[in-house]
Predicted model as a PDB file, atoms N, CA, C, CB and O in Angstrom, pLDDT in the B-factor column:
MODEL        1                                                                  
ATOM      1  N   GLU A   1     101.972  80.887  84.181  1.00 94.00           N  
ATOM      2  CA  GLU A   1     101.080  81.538  83.307  1.00 94.00           C  
ATOM      3  C   GLU A   1      99.663  80.838  83.310  1.00 94.00           C  
ATOM      4  CB  GLU A   1     101.694  81.563  81.908  1.00 94.00           C  
ATOM      5  O   GLU A   1      98.643  81.527  83.270  1.00 94.00           O  
ATOM      6  N   ALA A   2      99.618  79.534  83.354  1.00 95.00           N  
ATOM      7  CA  ALA A   2      98.385  78.798  83.452  1.00 95.00           C  
ATOM      8  C   ALA A   2      97.550  79.187  84.644  1.00 95.00           C  
ATOM      9  CB  ALA A   2      98.670  77.363  83.500  1.00 95.00           C  
ATOM     10  O   ALA A   2      96.335  79.355  84.532  1.00 95.00           O  
ATOM     11  N   ILE A   3      98.206  79.332  85.808  1.00 96.00           N  
ATOM     12  CA  ILE A   3      97.486  79.638  86.992  1.00 96.00           C  
ATOM     13  C   ILE A   3      96.881  81.060  86.877  1.00 96.00           C  
ATOM     14  CB  ILE A   3      98.406  79.507  88.215  1.00 96.00           C  
ATOM     15  O   ILE A   3      95.737  81.255  87.288  1.00 96.00           O  
ATOM     16  N   LEU A   4      97.600  82.039  86.343  1.00 96.00           N  
ATOM     17  CA  LEU A   4      97.115  83.369  86.153  1.00 96.00           C  
ATOM     18  C   LEU A   4      95.928  83.369  85.120  1.00 96.00           C  
ATOM     19  CB  LEU A   4      98.280  84.284  85.685  1.00 96.00           C  
ATOM     20  O   LEU A   4      94.929  84.055  85.334  1.00 96.00           O  
ATOM     21  N   ARG A   5      96.048  82.630  84.057  1.00 96.00           N  
ATOM     22  CA  ARG A   5      94.964  82.615  83.059  1.00 96.00           C  
ATOM     23  C   ARG A   5      93.782  81.999  83.523  1.00 96.00           C  
ATOM     24  CB  ARG A   5      95.350  81.958  81.863  1.00 96.00           C  
ATOM     25  O   ARG A   5      92.688  82.358  83.087  1.00 96.00           O  
ATOM     26  N   ALA A   6      93.909  81.025  84.444  1.00 96.00           N  
ATOM     27  CA  ALA A   6      92.677  80.294  84.959  1.00 96.00           C  
ATOM     28  C   ALA A   6      91.988  80.933  86.201  1.00 96.00           C  
ATOM     29  CB  ALA A   6      93.070  78.850  85.332  1.00 96.00           C  
ATOM     30  O   ALA A   6      90.992  80.422  86.713  1.00 96.00           O  
ATOM     31  N   THR A   7      92.540  82.022  86.638  1.00 97.00           N  
ATOM     32  CA  THR A   7      92.071  82.608  87.901  1.00 97.00           C  
ATOM     33  C   THR A   7      90.918  83.686  87.667  1.00 97.00           C  
ATOM     34  CB  THR A   7      93.301  83.271  88.645  1.00 97.00           C  
ATOM     35  O   THR A   7      91.186  84.738  87.087  1.00 97.00           O  
ATOM     36  N   PRO A   8      89.826  83.450  88.058  1.00 96.00           N  
ATOM     37  CA  PRO A   8      88.739  84.555  87.948  1.00 96.00           C  
ATOM     38  C   PRO A   8      89.314  85.808  88.656  1.00 96.00           C  
ATOM     39  CB  PRO A   8      87.275  84.094  88.665  1.00 96.00           C  
ATOM     40  O   PRO A   8      90.008  85.767  89.672  1.00 96.00           O  
ATOM     41  N   GLY A   9      88.939  86.925  87.991  1.00 96.00           N  
ATOM     42  CA  GLY A   9      89.312  88.161  88.575  1.00 96.00           C  
ATOM     43  C   GLY A   9      90.624  88.756  87.913  1.00 96.00           C  
ATOM     44  O   GLY A   9      90.901  89.954  87.960  1.00 96.00           O  
ATOM     45  N   VAL A  10      91.384  87.815  87.307  1.00 97.00           N  
ATOM     46  CA  VAL A  10      92.633  88.264  86.556  1.00 97.00           C  
ATOM     47  C   VAL A  10      92.223  88.527  85.245  1.00 97.00           C  
ATOM     48  CB  VAL A  10      93.793  87.243  86.540  1.00 97.00           C  
ATOM     49  O   VAL A  10      91.793  87.596  84.565  1.00 97.00           O  
ATOM     50  N   GLU A  11      92.302  89.794  84.739  1.00 96.00           N  
ATOM     51  CA  GLU A  11      91.830  90.152  83.386  1.00 96.00           C  
ATOM     52  C   GLU A  11      93.028  89.865  82.391  1.00 96.00           C  
ATOM     53  CB  GLU A  11      91.348  91.729  83.327  1.00 96.00           C  
ATOM     54  O   GLU A  11      92.824  89.409  81.266  1.00 96.00           O  
ATOM     55  N   SER A  12      94.210  90.142  82.845  1.00 96.00           N  
ATOM     56  CA  SER A  12      95.405  89.811  82.143  1.00 96.00           C  
ATOM     57  C   SER A  12      96.588  90.036  82.995  1.00 96.00           C  
ATOM     58  CB  SER A  12      95.516  90.579  80.899  1.00 96.00           C  
ATOM     59  O   SER A  12      96.423  90.391  84.162  1.00 96.00           O  
ATOM     60  N   PHE A  13      97.792  89.856  82.498  1.00 97.00           N  
ATOM     61  CA  PHE A  13      98.969  90.054  83.218  1.00 97.00           C  
ATOM     62  C   PHE A  13     100.101  90.433  82.318  1.00 97.00           C  
ATOM     63  CB  PHE A  13      99.288  88.869  83.983  1.00 97.00           C  
ATOM     64  O   PHE A  13      99.986  90.267  81.104  1.00 97.00           O  
ATOM     65  N   HIS A  14     101.162  90.922  82.831  1.00 96.00           N  
ATOM     66  CA  HIS A  14     102.340  91.305  82.054  1.00 96.00           C  
ATOM     67  C   HIS A  14     103.603  91.347  82.915  1.00 96.00           C  
ATOM     68  CB  HIS A  14     102.115  92.665  81.400  1.00 96.00           C  
ATOM     69  O   HIS A  14     103.498  91.267  84.139  1.00 96.00           O  
ATOM     70  N   ASP A  15     104.742  91.463  82.346  1.00 97.00           N  
ATOM     71  CA  ASP A  15     106.020  91.617  82.990  1.00 97.00           C  
ATOM     72  C   ASP A  15     106.248  90.451  83.973  1.00 97.00           C  
ATOM     73  CB  ASP A  15     106.097  92.981  83.714  1.00 97.00           C  
ATOM     74  O   ASP A  15     106.721  90.642  85.094  1.00 97.00           O  
ATOM     75  N   LEU A  16     105.904  89.271  83.525  1.00 97.00           N  
ATOM     76  CA  LEU A  16     106.077  88.075  84.404  1.00 97.00           C  
ATOM     77  C   LEU A  16     107.591  87.732  84.349  1.00 97.00           C  
ATOM     78  CB  LEU A  16     105.144  86.800  83.914  1.00 97.00           C  
ATOM     79  O   LEU A  16     108.110  87.465  83.265  1.00 97.00           O  
ATOM     80  N   THR A  17     108.242  87.736  85.401  1.00 97.00           N  
ATOM     81  CA  THR A  17     109.582  87.339  85.538  1.00 97.00           C  
ATOM     82  C   THR A  17     109.829  86.234  86.668  1.00 97.00           C  
ATOM     83  CB  THR A  17     110.383  88.575  85.811  1.00 97.00           C  
ATOM     84  O   THR A  17     109.133  86.206  87.684  1.00 97.00           O  
ATOM     85  N   THR A  18     110.780  85.398  86.448  1.00 95.00           N  
ATOM     86  CA  THR A  18     111.124  84.376  87.523  1.00 95.00           C  
ATOM     87  C   THR A  18     112.624  84.506  87.766  1.00 95.00           C  
ATOM     88  CB  THR A  18     110.735  82.833  87.082  1.00 95.00           C  
ATOM     89  O   THR A  18     113.381  84.978  86.917  1.00 95.00           O  
ATOM     90  N   ARG A  19     113.007  84.084  88.918  1.00 95.00           N  
ATOM     91  CA  ARG A  19     114.425  84.057  89.263  1.00 95.00           C  
ATOM     92  C   ARG A  19     114.705  82.920  90.223  1.00 95.00           C  
ATOM     93  CB  ARG A  19     114.866  85.394  89.876  1.00 95.00           C  
ATOM     94  O   ARG A  19     114.100  82.866  91.294  1.00 95.00           O  
ATOM     95  N   ALA A  20     115.617  81.994  89.870  1.00 92.00           N  
ATOM     96  CA  ALA A  20     116.005  80.953  90.764  1.00 92.00           C  
ATOM     97  C   ALA A  20     117.031  81.484  91.709  1.00 92.00           C  
ATOM     98  CB  ALA A  20     116.520  79.753  90.018  1.00 92.00           C  
ATOM     99  O   ALA A  20     117.518  82.608  91.594  1.00 92.00           O  
ATOM    100  N   GLY A  21     117.342  80.633  92.648  1.00 90.00           N  
ATOM    101  CA  GLY A  21     118.442  80.967  93.612  1.00 90.00           C  
ATOM    102  C   GLY A  21     118.048  80.573  94.971  1.00 90.00           C  
ATOM    103  O   GLY A  21     117.100  79.806  95.142  1.00 90.00           O  
ATOM    104  N   LYS A  22     118.763  81.087  96.001  1.00 92.00           N  
ATOM    105  CA  LYS A  22     118.450  80.720  97.366  1.00 92.00           C  
ATOM    106  C   LYS A  22     116.994  80.971  97.776  1.00 92.00           C  
ATOM    107  CB  LYS A  22     119.347  81.459  98.277  1.00 92.00           C  
ATOM    108  O   LYS A  22     116.340  80.153  98.422  1.00 92.00           O  
ATOM    109  N   VAL A  23     116.565  82.072  97.387  1.00 92.00           N  
ATOM    110  CA  VAL A  23     115.051  82.373  97.488  1.00 92.00           C  
ATOM    111  C   VAL A  23     114.493  82.675  96.147  1.00 92.00           C  
ATOM    112  CB  VAL A  23     114.746  83.596  98.439  1.00 92.00           C  
ATOM    113  O   VAL A  23     114.585  83.821  95.706  1.00 92.00           O  
ATOM    114  N   PRO A  24     113.899  81.696  95.441  1.00 94.00           N  
ATOM    115  CA  PRO A  24     113.298  81.903  94.164  1.00 94.00           C  
ATOM    116  C   PRO A  24     112.200  82.881  94.172  1.00 94.00           C  
ATOM    117  CB  PRO A  24     112.822  80.672  93.643  1.00 94.00           C  
ATOM    118  O   PRO A  24     111.454  83.010  95.143  1.00 94.00           O  
ATOM    119  N   HIS A  25     112.094  83.617  93.020  1.00 96.00           N  
ATOM    120  CA  HIS A  25     111.107  84.745  92.945  1.00 96.00           C  
ATOM    121  C   HIS A  25     110.104  84.549  91.764  1.00 96.00           C  
ATOM    122  CB  HIS A  25     111.873  86.127  92.770  1.00 96.00           C  
ATOM    123  O   HIS A  25     110.498  84.019  90.726  1.00 96.00           O  
ATOM    124  N   VAL A  26     109.005  84.907  91.886  1.00 97.00           N  
ATOM    125  CA  VAL A  26     108.015  85.078  90.751  1.00 97.00           C  
ATOM    126  C   VAL A  26     107.503  86.569  90.899  1.00 97.00           C  
ATOM    127  CB  VAL A  26     106.728  83.946  90.835  1.00 97.00           C  
ATOM    128  O   VAL A  26     107.035  86.961  91.968  1.00 97.00           O  
ATOM    129  N   ASP A  27     107.598  87.302  89.901  1.00 97.00           N  
ATOM    130  CA  ASP A  27     107.144  88.734  89.925  1.00 97.00           C  
ATOM    131  C   ASP A  27     106.254  88.920  88.765  1.00 97.00           C  
ATOM    132  CB  ASP A  27     108.337  89.766  89.874  1.00 97.00           C  
ATOM    133  O   ASP A  27     106.557  88.447  87.670  1.00 97.00           O  
ATOM    134  N   VAL A  28     105.110  89.625  88.966  1.00 98.00           N  
ATOM    135  CA  VAL A  28     104.152  89.781  87.831  1.00 98.00           C  
ATOM    136  C   VAL A  28     103.263  90.947  88.092  1.00 98.00           C  
ATOM    137  CB  VAL A  28     103.295  88.506  87.615  1.00 98.00           C  
ATOM    138  O   VAL A  28     102.911  91.186  89.247  1.00 98.00           O  
ATOM    139  N   ASP A  29     102.874  91.694  87.085  1.00 98.00           N  
ATOM    140  CA  ASP A  29     101.823  92.726  87.115  1.00 98.00           C  
ATOM    141  C   ASP A  29     100.590  92.104  86.679  1.00 98.00           C  
ATOM    142  CB  ASP A  29     102.143  93.938  86.245  1.00 98.00           C  
ATOM    143  O   ASP A  29     100.507  91.539  85.588  1.00 98.00           O  
ATOM    144  N   VAL A  30      99.558  92.198  87.561  1.00 98.00           N  
ATOM    145  CA  VAL A  30      98.269  91.586  87.372  1.00 98.00           C  
ATOM    146  C   VAL A  30      97.297  92.741  86.985  1.00 98.00           C  
ATOM    147  CB  VAL A  30      97.796  90.797  88.687  1.00 98.00           C  
ATOM    148  O   VAL A  30      97.283  93.769  87.662  1.00 98.00           O  
ATOM    149  N   VAL A  31      96.510  92.588  85.938  1.00 97.00           N  
ATOM    150  CA  VAL A  31      95.555  93.540  85.531  1.00 97.00           C  
ATOM    151  C   VAL A  31      94.152  93.120  86.063  1.00 97.00           C  
ATOM    152  CB  VAL A  31      95.576  93.680  84.001  1.00 97.00           C  
ATOM    153  O   VAL A  31      93.688  92.012  85.794  1.00 97.00           O  
ATOM    154  N   VAL A  32      93.541  93.964  86.766  1.00 97.00           N  
ATOM    155  CA  VAL A  32      92.200  93.687  87.411  1.00 97.00           C  
ATOM    156  C   VAL A  32      91.251  94.785  87.079  1.00 97.00           C  
ATOM    157  CB  VAL A  32      92.310  93.551  88.968  1.00 97.00           C  
ATOM    158  O   VAL A  32      91.684  95.878  86.714  1.00 97.00           O  
ATOM    159  N   ARG A  33      89.955  94.540  87.191  1.00 96.00           N  
ATOM    160  CA  ARG A  33      88.934  95.584  87.016  1.00 96.00           C  
ATOM    161  C   ARG A  33      89.178  96.719  88.017  1.00 96.00           C  
ATOM    162  CB  ARG A  33      87.497  94.992  87.199  1.00 96.00           C  
ATOM    163  O   ARG A  33      89.496  96.446  89.174  1.00 96.00           O  
ATOM    164  N   PRO A  34      89.043  97.941  87.618  1.00 95.00           N  
ATOM    165  CA  PRO A  34      89.326  99.090  88.488  1.00 95.00           C  
ATOM    166  C   PRO A  34      88.341  99.160  89.692  1.00 95.00           C  
ATOM    167  CB  PRO A  34      89.250 100.402  87.660  1.00 95.00           C  
ATOM    168  O   PRO A  34      88.649  99.784  90.707  1.00 95.00           O  
ATOM    169  N   GLU A  35      87.169  98.522  89.567  1.00 96.00           N  
ATOM    170  CA  GLU A  35      86.194  98.624  90.665  1.00 96.00           C  
ATOM    171  C   GLU A  35      86.385  97.555  91.687  1.00 96.00           C  
ATOM    172  CB  GLU A  35      84.792  98.558  90.141  1.00 96.00           C  
ATOM    173  O   GLU A  35      85.601  97.487  92.633  1.00 96.00           O  
ATOM    174  N   MET A  36      87.431  96.668  91.553  1.00 97.00           N  
ATOM    175  CA  MET A  36      87.682  95.623  92.502  1.00 97.00           C  
ATOM    176  C   MET A  36      88.053  96.333  93.911  1.00 97.00           C  
ATOM    177  CB  MET A  36      88.875  94.647  91.950  1.00 97.00           C  
ATOM    178  O   MET A  36      88.833  97.282  93.984  1.00 97.00           O  
ATOM    179  N   SER A  37      87.481  95.826  94.872  1.00 97.00           N  
ATOM    180  CA  SER A  37      87.759  96.347  96.257  1.00 97.00           C  
ATOM    181  C   SER A  37      89.130  95.892  96.736  1.00 97.00           C  
ATOM    182  CB  SER A  37      86.662  95.860  97.276  1.00 97.00           C  
ATOM    183  O   SER A  37      89.693  94.910  96.251  1.00 97.00           O  
ATOM    184  N   ALA A  38      89.627  96.613  97.670  1.00 97.00           N  
ATOM    185  CA  ALA A  38      90.932  96.273  98.214  1.00 97.00           C  
ATOM    186  C   ALA A  38      90.836  94.909  98.909  1.00 97.00           C  
ATOM    187  CB  ALA A  38      91.431  97.377  99.205  1.00 97.00           C  
ATOM    188  O   ALA A  38      91.827  94.179  98.895  1.00 97.00           O  
ATOM    189  N   ARG A  39      89.737  94.528  99.500  1.00 98.00           N  
ATOM    190  CA  ARG A  39      89.616  93.191 100.147  1.00 98.00           C  
ATOM    191  C   ARG A  39      89.579  92.170  99.064  1.00 98.00           C  
ATOM    192  CB  ARG A  39      88.339  93.073 101.056  1.00 98.00           C  
ATOM    193  O   ARG A  39      90.242  91.145  99.224  1.00 98.00           O  
ATOM    194  N   ALA A  40      88.875  92.334  97.971  1.00 98.00           N  
ATOM    195  CA  ALA A  40      88.830  91.327  96.866  1.00 98.00           C  
ATOM    196  C   ALA A  40      90.228  91.111  96.308  1.00 98.00           C  
ATOM    197  CB  ALA A  40      87.860  91.787  95.714  1.00 98.00           C  
ATOM    198  O   ALA A  40      90.663  89.981  96.083  1.00 98.00           O  
ATOM    199  N   LEU A  41      90.973  92.306  96.075  1.00 98.00           N  
ATOM    200  CA  LEU A  41      92.310  92.209  95.522  1.00 98.00           C  
ATOM    201  C   LEU A  41      93.264  91.471  96.431  1.00 98.00           C  
ATOM    202  CB  LEU A  41      92.843  93.568  95.239  1.00 98.00           C  
ATOM    203  O   LEU A  41      94.041  90.629  95.980  1.00 98.00           O  
ATOM    204  N   HIS A  42      93.205  91.797  97.750  1.00 98.00           N  
ATOM    205  CA  HIS A  42      93.986  91.126  98.743  1.00 98.00           C  
ATOM    206  C   HIS A  42      93.711  89.581  98.703  1.00 98.00           C  
ATOM    207  CB  HIS A  42      93.670  91.720 100.140  1.00 98.00           C  
ATOM    208  O   HIS A  42      94.648  88.783  98.731  1.00 98.00           O  
ATOM    209  N   ASP A  43      92.475  89.203  98.640  1.00 98.00           N  
ATOM    210  CA  ASP A  43      92.066  87.732  98.631  1.00 98.00           C  
ATOM    211  C   ASP A  43      92.583  87.141  97.309  1.00 98.00           C  
ATOM    212  CB  ASP A  43      90.424  87.534  98.756  1.00 98.00           C  
ATOM    213  O   ASP A  43      93.088  86.018  97.316  1.00 98.00           O  
ATOM    214  N   LEU A  44      92.478  87.827  96.219  1.00 98.00           N  
ATOM    215  CA  LEU A  44      92.950  87.342  94.983  1.00 98.00           C  
ATOM    216  C   LEU A  44      94.417  87.033  95.068  1.00 98.00           C  
ATOM    217  CB  LEU A  44      92.672  88.316  93.905  1.00 98.00           C  
ATOM    218  O   LEU A  44      94.864  85.951  94.689  1.00 98.00           O  
ATOM    219  N   PHE A  45      95.187  88.020  95.586  1.00 98.00           N  
ATOM    220  CA  PHE A  45      96.647  87.842  95.542  1.00 98.00           C  
ATOM    221  C   PHE A  45      97.082  86.662  96.540  1.00 98.00           C  
ATOM    222  CB  PHE A  45      97.373  89.240  95.937  1.00 98.00           C  
ATOM    223  O   PHE A  45      98.023  85.903  96.307  1.00 98.00           O  
ATOM    224  N   LEU A  46      96.281  86.610  97.669  1.00 97.00           N  
ATOM    225  CA  LEU A  46      96.595  85.459  98.642  1.00 97.00           C  
ATOM    226  C   LEU A  46      96.363  84.157  97.915  1.00 97.00           C  
ATOM    227  CB  LEU A  46      95.674  85.507  99.981  1.00 97.00           C  
ATOM    228  O   LEU A  46      97.199  83.260  98.029  1.00 97.00           O  
ATOM    229  N   GLY A  47      95.245  83.987  97.149  1.00 97.00           N  
ATOM    230  CA  GLY A  47      95.027  82.787  96.498  1.00 97.00           C  
ATOM    231  C   GLY A  47      96.083  82.436  95.375  1.00 97.00           C  
ATOM    232  O   GLY A  47      96.506  81.292  95.205  1.00 97.00           O  
ATOM    233  N   LEU A  48      96.466  83.526  94.628  1.00 97.00           N  
ATOM    234  CA  LEU A  48      97.467  83.328  93.657  1.00 97.00           C  
ATOM    235  C   LEU A  48      98.733  82.810  94.226  1.00 97.00           C  
ATOM    236  CB  LEU A  48      97.710  84.546  92.953  1.00 97.00           C  
ATOM    237  O   LEU A  48      99.300  81.831  93.741  1.00 97.00           O  
ATOM    238  N   ARG A  49      99.209  83.506  95.326  1.00 97.00           N  
ATOM    239  CA  ARG A  49     100.442  83.200  95.922  1.00 97.00           C  
ATOM    240  C   ARG A  49     100.402  81.716  96.395  1.00 97.00           C  
ATOM    241  CB  ARG A  49     100.732  84.181  97.078  1.00 97.00           C  
ATOM    242  O   ARG A  49     101.374  80.986  96.203  1.00 97.00           O  
ATOM    243  N   ALA A  50      99.267  81.272  97.015  1.00 97.00           N  
ATOM    244  CA  ALA A  50      99.144  79.908  97.480  1.00 97.00           C  
ATOM    245  C   ALA A  50      99.275  78.885  96.313  1.00 97.00           C  
ATOM    246  CB  ALA A  50      97.799  79.734  98.197  1.00 97.00           C  
ATOM    247  O   ALA A  50      99.971  77.872  96.388  1.00 97.00           O  
ATOM    248  N   GLN A  51      98.551  79.243  95.248  1.00 97.00           N  
ATOM    249  CA  GLN A  51      98.567  78.275  94.090  1.00 97.00           C  
ATOM    250  C   GLN A  51     100.039  78.247  93.487  1.00 97.00           C  
ATOM    251  CB  GLN A  51      97.459  78.727  92.930  1.00 97.00           C  
ATOM    252  O   GLN A  51     100.516  77.158  93.168  1.00 97.00           O  
ATOM    253  N   VAL A  52     100.703  79.315  93.337  1.00 95.00           N  
ATOM    254  CA  VAL A  52     102.091  79.329  92.830  1.00 95.00           C  
ATOM    255  C   VAL A  52     103.019  78.543  93.665  1.00 95.00           C  
ATOM    256  CB  VAL A  52     102.604  80.712  92.735  1.00 95.00           C  
ATOM    257  O   VAL A  52     103.842  77.780  93.159  1.00 95.00           O  
ATOM    258  N   GLN A  53     102.893  78.722  94.973  1.00 95.00           N  
ATOM    259  CA  GLN A  53     103.767  78.069  95.972  1.00 95.00           C  
ATOM    260  C   GLN A  53     103.441  76.573  95.972  1.00 95.00           C  
ATOM    261  CB  GLN A  53     103.568  78.696  97.426  1.00 95.00           C  
ATOM    262  O   GLN A  53     104.343  75.751  96.135  1.00 95.00           O  
ATOM    263  N   ALA A  54     102.184  76.211  95.795  1.00 96.00           N  
ATOM    264  CA  ALA A  54     101.752  74.745  95.785  1.00 96.00           C  
ATOM    265  C   ALA A  54     102.361  74.101  94.508  1.00 96.00           C  
ATOM    266  CB  ALA A  54     100.091  74.586  95.787  1.00 96.00           C  
ATOM    267  O   ALA A  54     102.835  72.966  94.555  1.00 96.00           O  
ATOM    268  N   GLU A  55     102.344  74.838  93.365  1.00 94.00           N  
ATOM    269  CA  GLU A  55     102.883  74.336  92.114  1.00 94.00           C  
ATOM    270  C   GLU A  55     104.384  74.235  92.165  1.00 94.00           C  
ATOM    271  CB  GLU A  55     102.465  75.216  90.968  1.00 94.00           C  
ATOM    272  O   GLU A  55     104.954  73.233  91.735  1.00 94.00           O  
ATOM    273  N   LEU A  56     105.019  75.230  92.669  1.00 92.00           N  
ATOM    274  CA  LEU A  56     106.440  75.261  92.607  1.00 92.00           C  
ATOM    275  C   LEU A  56     107.145  74.819  93.894  1.00 92.00           C  
ATOM    276  CB  LEU A  56     106.860  76.610  92.256  1.00 92.00           C  
ATOM    277  O   LEU A  56     107.644  73.695  93.955  1.00 92.00           O  
ATOM    278  N   GLU A  57     107.192  75.583  94.814  1.00 90.00           N  
ATOM    279  CA  GLU A  57     107.636  75.231  96.222  1.00 90.00           C  
ATOM    280  C   GLU A  57     107.217  76.321  97.185  1.00 90.00           C  
ATOM    281  CB  GLU A  57     109.206  75.036  96.305  1.00 90.00           C  
ATOM    282  O   GLU A  57     107.010  77.466  96.784  1.00 90.00           O  
ATOM    283  N   ALA A  58     107.086  75.954  98.511  1.00 92.00           N  
ATOM    284  CA  ALA A  58     106.564  76.789  99.462  1.00 92.00           C  
ATOM    285  C   ALA A  58     107.516  78.013  99.671  1.00 92.00           C  
ATOM    286  CB  ALA A  58     106.329  76.010 100.725  1.00 92.00           C  
ATOM    287  O   ALA A  58     107.037  79.082 100.048  1.00 92.00           O  
ATOM    288  N   SER A  59     108.772  77.884  99.447  1.00 93.00           N  
ATOM    289  CA  SER A  59     109.688  79.017  99.653  1.00 93.00           C  
ATOM    290  C   SER A  59     109.789  80.072  98.544  1.00 93.00           C  
ATOM    291  CB  SER A  59     111.013  78.485  99.874  1.00 93.00           C  
ATOM    292  O   SER A  59     110.563  81.024  98.654  1.00 93.00           O  
ATOM    293  N   VAL A  60     108.981  79.889  97.449  1.00 95.00           N  
ATOM    294  CA  VAL A  60     109.052  80.854  96.342  1.00 95.00           C  
ATOM    295  C   VAL A  60     108.468  82.120  96.790  1.00 95.00           C  
ATOM    296  CB  VAL A  60     108.338  80.360  95.091  1.00 95.00           C  
ATOM    297  O   VAL A  60     107.343  82.114  97.289  1.00 95.00           O  
ATOM    298  N   ARG A  61     109.153  83.236  96.651  1.00 96.00           N  
ATOM    299  CA  ARG A  61     108.620  84.547  96.954  1.00 96.00           C  
ATOM    300  C   ARG A  61     107.846  85.050  95.771  1.00 96.00           C  
ATOM    301  CB  ARG A  61     109.728  85.524  97.331  1.00 96.00           C  
ATOM    302  O   ARG A  61     108.378  85.173  94.668  1.00 96.00           O  
ATOM    303  N   VAL A  62     106.456  85.372  96.029  1.00 97.00           N  
ATOM    304  CA  VAL A  62     105.652  85.783  94.922  1.00 97.00           C  
ATOM    305  C   VAL A  62     105.351  87.217  95.120  1.00 97.00           C  
ATOM    306  CB  VAL A  62     104.385  84.955  94.786  1.00 97.00           C  
ATOM    307  O   VAL A  62     104.770  87.614  96.130  1.00 97.00           O  
ATOM    308  N   LEU A  63     105.759  88.038  94.118  1.00 97.00           N  
ATOM    309  CA  LEU A  63     105.524  89.503  94.193  1.00 97.00           C  
ATOM    310  C   LEU A  63     104.565  89.832  93.146  1.00 97.00           C  
ATOM    311  CB  LEU A  63     106.817  90.342  94.029  1.00 97.00           C  
ATOM    312  O   LEU A  63     104.718  89.384  92.010  1.00 97.00           O  
ATOM    313  N   MET A  64     103.518  90.639  93.477  1.00 98.00           N  
ATOM    314  CA  MET A  64     102.426  91.005  92.517  1.00 98.00           C  
ATOM    315  C   MET A  64     102.162  92.461  92.620  1.00 98.00           C  
ATOM    316  CB  MET A  64     101.113  90.213  92.785  1.00 98.00           C  
ATOM    317  O   MET A  64     102.192  93.040  93.706  1.00 98.00           O  
ATOM    318  N   HIS A  65     101.902  93.057  91.499  1.00 98.00           N  
ATOM    319  CA  HIS A  65     101.460  94.477  91.482  1.00 98.00           C  
ATOM    320  C   HIS A  65     100.195  94.476  90.696  1.00 98.00           C  
ATOM    321  CB  HIS A  65     102.544  95.473  90.851  1.00 98.00           C  
ATOM    322  O   HIS A  65     100.060  93.787  89.685  1.00 98.00           O  
ATOM    323  N   ALA A  66      99.270  95.259  91.176  1.00 97.00           N  
ATOM    324  CA  ALA A  66      97.952  95.444  90.578  1.00 97.00           C  
ATOM    325  C   ALA A  66      97.933  96.607  89.618  1.00 97.00           C  
ATOM    326  CB  ALA A  66      96.912  95.651  91.648  1.00 97.00           C  
ATOM    327  O   ALA A  66      98.326  97.715  89.983  1.00 97.00           O  
ATOM    328  N   ASP A  67      97.476  96.377  88.374  1.00 97.00           N  
ATOM    329  CA  ASP A  67      97.222  97.435  87.432  1.00 97.00           C  
ATOM    330  C   ASP A  67      95.687  97.432  86.992  1.00 97.00           C  
ATOM    331  CB  ASP A  67      98.180  97.261  86.187  1.00 97.00           C  
ATOM    332  O   ASP A  67      95.110  96.393  86.670  1.00 97.00           O  
ATOM    333  N   PRO A  68      95.121  98.600  87.006  1.00 96.00           N  
ATOM    334  CA  PRO A  68      93.661  98.609  86.593  1.00 96.00           C  
ATOM    335  C   PRO A  68      93.494  98.413  85.080  1.00 96.00           C  
ATOM    336  CB  PRO A  68      92.976  99.967  87.009  1.00 96.00           C  
ATOM    337  O   PRO A  68      94.259  98.937  84.271  1.00 96.00           O  
ATOM    338  N   LEU A  69      92.476  97.648  84.742  1.00 95.00           N  
ATOM    339  CA  LEU A  69      92.058  97.403  83.361  1.00 95.00           C  
ATOM    340  C   LEU A  69      91.733  98.739  82.704  1.00 95.00           C  
ATOM    341  CB  LEU A  69      90.828  96.440  83.303  1.00 95.00           C  
ATOM    342  O   LEU A  69      90.852  99.439  83.204  1.00 95.00           O  
ATOM    343  N   GLU A  70      92.370  99.125  81.646  1.00 89.00           N  
ATOM    344  CA  GLU A  70      92.081 100.348  80.902  1.00 89.00           C  
ATOM    345  C   GLU A  70      90.695 100.293  80.259  1.00 89.00           C  
ATOM    346  CB  GLU A  70      93.148 100.582  79.829  1.00 89.00           C  
ATOM    347  O   GLU A  70      90.303  99.249  79.737  1.00 89.00           O  
ATOM    348  N   PRO A  71      89.953 101.392  80.288  1.00 80.00           N  
ATOM    349  CA  PRO A  71      88.676 101.491  79.623  1.00 80.00           C  
ATOM    350  C   PRO A  71      88.812 101.021  78.107  1.00 80.00           C  
ATOM    351  CB  PRO A  71      88.145 102.982  79.722  1.00 80.00           C  
ATOM    352  O   PRO A  71      89.773 101.363  77.419  1.00 80.00           O  
ATOM    353  N   GLY A  72      87.848 100.265  77.668  1.00 70.00           N  
ATOM    354  CA  GLY A  72      87.830  99.818  76.261  1.00 70.00           C  
ATOM    355  C   GLY A  72      88.777  98.706  75.923  1.00 70.00           C  
ATOM    356  O   GLY A  72      88.853  98.308  74.760  1.00 70.00           O  
ATOM    357  N   ARG A  73      89.500  98.187  76.877  1.00 67.00           N  
ATOM    358  CA  ARG A  73      90.464  97.018  76.637  1.00 67.00           C  
ATOM    359  C   ARG A  73      89.862  95.794  77.299  1.00 67.00           C  
ATOM    360  CB  ARG A  73      91.958  97.304  77.240  1.00 67.00           C  
ATOM    361  O   ARG A  73      89.066  95.885  78.234  1.00 67.00           O  
ATOM    362  N   HIS A  74      90.255  94.689  76.799  1.00 61.00           N  
ATOM    363  CA  HIS A  74      89.779  93.427  77.321  1.00 61.00           C  
ATOM    364  C   HIS A  74      91.035  92.670  77.853  1.00 61.00           C  
ATOM    365  CB  HIS A  74      88.992  92.590  76.196  1.00 61.00           C  
ATOM    366  O   HIS A  74      92.187  92.950  77.519  1.00 61.00           O  
ATOM    367  N   GLY A  75      90.689  91.705  78.698  1.00 56.00           N  
ATOM    368  CA  GLY A  75      91.733  90.845  79.254  1.00 56.00           C  
ATOM    369  C   GLY A  75      92.303  89.854  78.263  1.00 56.00           C  
ATOM    370  O   GLY A  75      92.006  89.901  77.069  1.00 56.00           O  
ATOM    371  N   ASN A  76      93.158  88.922  78.796  1.00 55.00           N  
ATOM    372  CA  ASN A  76      93.786  87.892  77.924  1.00 55.00           C  
ATOM    373  C   ASN A  76      92.699  87.109  77.223  1.00 55.00           C  
ATOM    374  CB  ASN A  76      94.707  86.922  78.746  1.00 55.00           C  
ATOM    375  O   ASN A  76      92.995  86.201  76.447  1.00 55.00           O  
TER     376      ASN A  76                                                      
ENDMDL                                                                          
END                                                                             
């Protein structure tokens, strides 16, 4: 959660789940501004994945889904 909250471009997030096991998983829906380009979103997700894997372990599978920020709402 701290990584997500501290990352510029992440307005908020929800449905964060983790699972331990042979291949540990982190799964999260990330809310971003709707005008964010596909390239910026791609780069954001690559950076998030790298930070999570550095914090936990390199074998963690990080799954992210982008949701657009709804008009009139604010991030975390």
